[in-house]
C-alpha positions in Angstrom: 0.2 0.2 0.2 1.3 3.4 -0.8 1.6 5.2 2.5 1.3 8.7 0.9 -2.1 7.6 -1.1 -5.0 9.1 0.6 -7.2 6.3 2.2 -10.3 8.0 2.1 -12.8 8.9 -0.6 -16.0 10.5 -0.4 -18.8 8.3 -2.3 -19.9 11.2 -4.3 -19.4 10.1 -7.9 -22.7 8.9 -9.4 -21.1 6.2 -11.5 -19.7 4.6 -8.1 -23.0 5.0 -6.6 -24.6 3.1 -9.4 -22.4 0.3 -9.3 -22.8 -0.3 -5.8 -26.5 0.3 -6.1 -26.8 -2.6 -8.6 -24.0 -5.1 -7.8 -23.9 -4.9 -4.0 -27.1 -3.3 -2.2 -30.7 -4.8 -2.3 -32.0 -1.7 -0.3 -30.1 0.9 0.7 -32.3 3.4 2.7 -31.8 6.4 4.9 -33.9 6.2 8.5 -37.0 8.4 7.1 -37.0 7.0 3.5 -38.4 3.5 4.0 -40.2 1.7 7.0 -41.1 -2.0 7.7 -38.7 -3.6 5.2 -40.6 -2.8 2.3 -39.1 -3.6 -1.1 -37.5 -0.8 -3.1 -36.6 -0.3 -6.9 -33.1 -0.1 -8.4 -34.0 3.6 -9.0 -34.9 3.9 -5.3 -31.7 2.7 -4.2 -29.6 4.9 -6.7 -31.5 7.9 -5.0 -30.8 6.4 -1.7 -26.9 6.1 -2.4 -26.7 9.5 -3.6 -28.8 11.4 -1.2 -27.7 9.4 2.1 -24.6 7.8 1.5 -22.7 10.6 -0.1 -23.1 12.8 2.6 -23.2 10.5 5.6 -20.4 8.1 4.6 -16.8 7.8 3.8 -15.6 4.6 2.4 -11.8 4.0 3.0 -9.9 1.9 0.5 -10.6 -1.6 0.2 -8.1 -4.0 1.6 -7.6 -7.6 3.0 -7.8 -6.4 6.5 -10.3 -4.1 8.5 -8.8 -1.4 10.7 -8.8 -2.8 14.3 -8.6 -0.3 17.3 -5.6 -0.8 19.4 -5.7 0.1 23.2 -4.4 3.8 22.6 -6.9 6.5 21.6 -7.0 7.4 18.1 -4.6 4.5 17.1 -5.5 1.5 14.9 -3.7 -1.4 13.1 -4.1 -3.9 10.3 -2.7 -7.4 10.7 -2.3 -9.8 7.9 -2.7 -13.5 8.2 1.2 -14.0 8.2 1.3 -11.5 11.2 2.6 -8.5 9.6 1.3 -5.1 11.4 0.8 -1.7 10.3 -0.3 1.2 12.7 -2.5 3.9 11.8 -3.5 7.1 13.5 -7.3 8.2 12.9 -8.2 11.6 12.7 -10.8 13.8 10.8 -12.3 11.0 9.1 -8.9 9.6 7.4 -6.3 6.8 8.5 -2.8 7.9 8.3 0.0 5.3 8.5 2.6 5.7 11.1 5.8 4.0 11.7 6.1 1.1 14.4 8.5 1.9 17.2 10.2 -1.4 17.0 9.8 -5.2 17.4 10.2 -7.8 20.3 10.4 -11.5 20.0 8.6 -13.2 22.9 8.1 -16.7 23.9 5.5 -18.1 26.4 4.9 -21.6 27.6 1.7 -23.0 27.0 0.7 -26.4 28.6 4.7 -27.1 28.3 4.7 -26.0 25.0 7.0 -23.1 23.8 5.2 -20.5 21.6 7.0 -17.8 19.9 5.9 -14.5 18.0 7.4 -11.4 16.7 5.6 -8.5 18.2 5.5 -5.3 16.2 4.7 -2.6 18.8 4.0 1.3 19.0 4.9 3.3 22.0 3.7 6.9 22.7 3.5 8.9 25.9 4.5 6.2 28.1 1.8 4.0 26.5 2.3 0.7 24.6 0.5 -1.6 22.3 1.7 -4.5 20.2 0.7 -7.4 18.3 2.1 -10.6 17.0 1.0 -14.0 15.6 2.0 -17.6 15.9 0.7 -20.3 13.8 1.9 -23.9 13.9 3.2 -25.8 11.0 0.5 -27.2 8.7 -0.2 -30.8 8.5 0.7 -31.3 12.2 -1.5 -31.8 15.2 -0.9 -29.0 17.8 -2.9 -28.3 21.0 -2.3 -24.7 20.2 -2.2 -24.3 16.3 -2.9 -20.6 16.7 -2.1 -17.7 19.0 -2.2 -14.1 19.0 0.1 -12.1 21.1 -0.9 -8.5 22.6 1.3 -6.3 24.4 -0.6 -3.7 26.5 -0.1 -1.4 29.7 -1.2 -2.2 33.0 -4.8 -0.9 33.9 -5.0 2.8 34.7 -5.4 2.0 38.4 -2.6 -0.7 38.7 -0.6 0.1 41.9 2.5 -1.3 40.7 2.8 0.6 37.4 6.3 0.0 36.1 8.3 1.6 33.1 10.3 -1.9 32.9 7.2 -4.3 32.0 3.7 -4.7 30.7 1.2 -7.2 30.1 1.5 -9.8 27.3 -1.9 -11.1 26.5 -2.5 -14.2 24.4 -5.7 -15.4 22.4 -5.9 -18.8 21.1 -9.1 -18.6 19.3 -8.5 -18.3 15.6 -12.2 -17.0 15.0 -11.1 -13.8 17.2 -8.6 -12.7 14.4 -10.9 -9.8 12.9 -12.7 -9.2 16.4 -12.3 -5.5 17.6 -12.8 -6.8 21.2 -10.5 -10.0 21.5 -10.9 -12.2 24.6 -7.3 -13.4 25.9 -7.4 -16.6 28.1 -3.6 -16.3 29.0 -1.8 -13.5 30.5 2.1 -12.9 31.2 4.3 -10.0 32.6 6.7 -8.9 29.9 9.8 -7.5 30.7 11.3 -4.9 28.1 14.9 -5.3 29.0 15.3 -9.0 27.8 12.0 -9.9 26.4 11.4 -12.5 29.1 8.0 -13.8 30.2 6.3 -14.9 33.5 2.8 -15.9 34.3 0.5 -13.3 35.9 -2.0 -15.9 36.7 -1.6 -18.7 39.1 -1.0 -22.2 37.7 -4.3 -23.3 39.4 -6.0 -21.3 36.6 -4.3 -23.1 33.3 -6.7 -23.8 30.8 -6.3 -27.6 30.6 -8.9 -29.7 32.5 -8.3 -32.6 34.3 -9.3 -34.8 31.1 -6.4 -33.2 29.3 -8.1 -31.2 27.0 -8.7 -27.3 26.9 -11.6 -26.2 29.4 -14.5 -24.5 27.8 -15.6 -23.2 31.1 -12.3 -20.9 31.5 -12.8 -17.3 31.5 -10.5 -15.1 30.0 -10.1 -11.1 29.9 -10.7 -8.3 27.6 -9.4 -4.8 27.2 -12.1 -3.6 29.6 -11.2 -5.9 32.5 -7.6 -4.9 32.1 -8.4 -1.1 32.1 -10.7 -1.9 35.1 -7.9 -3.1 37.4 -7.9 -2.0 40.9 -5.0 -2.1 43.5 -2.6 -4.7 41.8 -3.9 -6.4 38.6 -7.7 -7.3 38.7 -8.1 -10.8 37.0 -10.4 -13.7 36.8 -8.3 -16.7 37.6 -10.7 -19.1 35.9 -13.0 -21.7 37.4 -12.6 -23.8 40.5 -10.2 -26.4 39.4 -11.9 -29.7 40.9 -14.8 -31.0 38.8 -16.8 -31.7 41.9 -16.9 -28.1 42.9 -19.4 -25.6 42.1 -18.5 -23.5 39.1 -17.7 -20.2 40.0 -15.5 -17.3 38.8 -12.8 -16.0 41.0 -10.8 -12.7 41.0 -7.3 -12.3 42.1 -7.4 -8.6 43.4 -4.0 -8.1 44.9 -1.0 -9.6 47.0 2.0 -11.5 45.8 3.7 -14.6 46.6 1.4 -16.5 48.9 -1.6 -14.6 47.9 -4.4 -14.8 50.5 -6.6 -12.3 48.9 -8.4 -14.6 46.4 -12.0 -14.1 46.9 -14.9 -15.6 45.1 -17.2 -12.9 43.5 -19.8 -14.6 41.3 -21.1 -17.7 39.7 -21.2 -17.7 36.1 -20.5 -13.8 35.3 -21.9 -13.1 32.0 -20.5 -11.2 29.2 -17.1 -11.0 30.2 -18.4 -7.8 31.7 -16.6 -6.5 35.1 -16.1 -2.8 36.2 -14.1 -1.3 38.9 -15.9 1.1 41.1 -15.0 3.0 44.6 -14.9 0.2 47.1 -16.3 -2.3 44.9 -16.6 -4.4 41.7 -19.7 -4.5 39.4 -20.5 -7.6 37.2 -23.5 -9.2 35.6 -24.8 -12.6 36.9 -28.3 -14.2 37.3 -30.7 -14.6 40.2 -32.3 -17.6 41.0 -35.0 -16.9 38.8 -32.5 -16.9 35.8 -33.0 -13.1 35.6 -29.8 -11.1 34.5 -28.9 -8.9 37.5 -26.3 -6.2 38.0 -24.5 -7.1 41.0 -22.1 -4.9 43.4 -19.4 -6.5 45.5 -18.3 -4.7 48.2 -14.4 -5.5 48.8 -14.7 -4.2 52.4 -17.6 -6.1 53.5 -17.0 -9.0 51.1 -20.6 -9.2 50.5 -22.7 -8.7 47.2 -25.8 -6.8 46.6 -28.1 -6.4 43.6 -27.9 -3.0 41.7 -30.6 -3.7 39.0 -32.6 -6.7 38.1 -33.7 -7.1 34.3 -36.9 -8.6 34.6 -37.5 -11.2 32.0 -34.1 -10.9 30.6 -32.0 -14.1 30.4 -28.6 -14.7 29.8 -28.7 -14.8 25.9 -30.9 -11.6 25.8 -28.4 -9.0 26.9 -25.6 -7.2 24.9 -22.8 -5.3 27.2 -20.8 -2.5 25.8 -18.9 -0.2 28.1 -21.1 1.3 30.5 -24.4 0.3 28.6 -26.5 -2.8 28.2 -29.0 -3.6 25.3 -31.9 -5.6 26.1 -32.8 -7.7 23.0 -36.3 -8.6 23.8 -37.5 -5.1 24.8 -35.2 -3.1 22.7 -34.2 -1.1 25.8 -30.8 0.5 26.3 -29.9 0.7 29.9 -27.3 3.0 31.5 -25.1 1.8 34.3 -24.1 5.1 35.3 -27.6 6.4 35.4 -29.2 3.1 36.4 -31.9 3.9 34.1 -33.5 1.9 31.3 -34.3 3.9 28.2 -36.6 2.5 25.3 -35.1 2.6 21.6 -36.7 5.5 19.9 -37.2 3.9 16.7 -40.4 3.6 14.5 -39.2 0.1 13.5 -38.4 -0.9 17.0 -41.2 -3.7 17.6 -40.0 -5.6 14.4 -36.3 -5.1 15.3 -34.1 -7.9 16.4 -30.7 -6.8 17.5 -27.4 -8.8 17.3 -24.7 -6.4 17.7 -24.4 -3.4 20.1 -21.6 -0.8 20.7 -21.7 2.3 22.8 -19.3 4.8 23.7 -20.1 8.1 25.5 -22.9 9.9 23.8 -23.3 7.5 20.7 -24.4 4.1 20.2 -24.6 1.5 17.2 -27.0 -1.3 16.6 -27.1 -4.0 14.0 -29.9 -6.4 13.5 -32.9 -7.2 11.3 -36.2 -6.0 10.5 -38.9 -8.7 10.4 -35.9 -11.2 10.5 -35.4 -10.5 7.2 -33.8 -6.7 6.1 -30.4 -6.0 7.8 -30.5 -2.8 9.4 -28.0 -0.7 11.1 -28.8 2.5 13.4 -26.8 5.2 14.9 -28.3 6.9 17.8 -27.6 9.0 21.1 -27.5 7.0 24.6 -29.0 10.0 26.4 -32.4 9.2 25.1 -32.3 6.3 22.7 -33.0 8.4 19.7 -31.7 7.2 16.3 -29.9 9.7 14.2 -29.2 7.7 11.2 -30.8 4.3 10.0 -29.8 2.3 7.0 -31.8 -1.1 5.8 -29.3 -2.5 3.7 -27.7 -5.9 2.5 -24.2 -4.4 3.3 -24.5 -4.8 6.8 -25.3 -8.5 6.5 -21.5 -9.0 6.4 -20.3 -6.2 8.8 -18.0 -6.7 11.7 -16.5 -4.4 14.2 -18.7 -1.5 14.8 -16.5 1.3 16.7 -17.5 4.5 18.2 -14.5 6.9 18.1 -14.2 9.3 20.8 -15.4 12.2 18.5 -18.4 10.5 18.0 -17.8 9.1 14.5 -18.7 5.5 13.7 -16.5 3.1 11.8 -18.0 -0.1 10.4 -16.0 -3.0 8.5 -17.9 -5.0 6.1 -16.3 -8.2 5.0 -17.0 -11.0 2.4 -14.4 -13.8 1.4 -11.8 -12.0 3.2 -11.9 -8.9 1.5 -12.9 -5.7 3.9 -14.3 -2.1 3.0 -14.3 0.4 5.9 -17.3 2.8 6.2 -17.1 5.8 8.1 -20.2 7.8 9.4 
């Protein structure tokens, strides 16, 4: 890719609009143009594209990888399937390539197997982010055929901040490769001086079960759990190891050596969602009626209390994003900060089934289907649930990674057969 080439173009040329309308879209419509999944003619599609998309959307240059958010504000990366990483800075609806700071070669031991990857990293203002990829030789069985390495700083509340080391997280789920919210089941301390690694979790939290296979019930962590660190590093340490024990999630909330500060927090925490608050921890779980509930664990009293009960909402009926939850069956947004449920203000809400939800500050996005048939993508305001942009469009059937930037702009990647186009609203 030519680094000097401008990566974004406004969809304003009528010929481009027509090609997209005829070949790609079966119903591109702005929020007030079509309701209820009604069929539209080709002419209607062309009008919708020219009137709505050329003013609302910027399409970045197509490529084989989507832009993925790094854990630094405004920094994104692309990663090829052979592990090559390129970093970008996003500003003013454009991605500008930036030079990586350098590379590290790191080796970790998983189940007595050494796995090595070269990590390309970027440092700025004391923060670090980096990515590397391990893939096993083809034709040979490996317990870990794939591993994505991620360097990241300690959480903002980490008491032992150090300029000599950072976290090295490892994700061994190949399906997460294009995910913007990867979940990591292995965590190490990475030392800058010699690239050595050491476990940040106890061996009791290993991902291999008593039957010798990978444990499907093992809890891992994502960027939010790292950022929510309190005292020393806050981590789930996995399930109780013995098969006869009750399946419960554990936090390690501090200490070192013979750590006695391990406390049981909750059974079967949902959505990998946990948030540190003053004097405690918020998490999602279920009550004795299987309703999803938001609970708070008081670290002084070592006791939990219910903050909010989502009546009639079961474990597969809630989507979490930052400080907001989406209740699928009622099309309602819940704000953790306000402890309030807000109905989605959208004319087609009664026929909308949502399968993807992203929120960041003032803005949220939804992806779902109208009448289980027509793909729909919505952008709205978290304060009142109002929808500011809506598109009923076959394009969003294949989208991934809806991301809300700090300036309120929205980035969506759509991909099919491994080729992606990035759209910025």
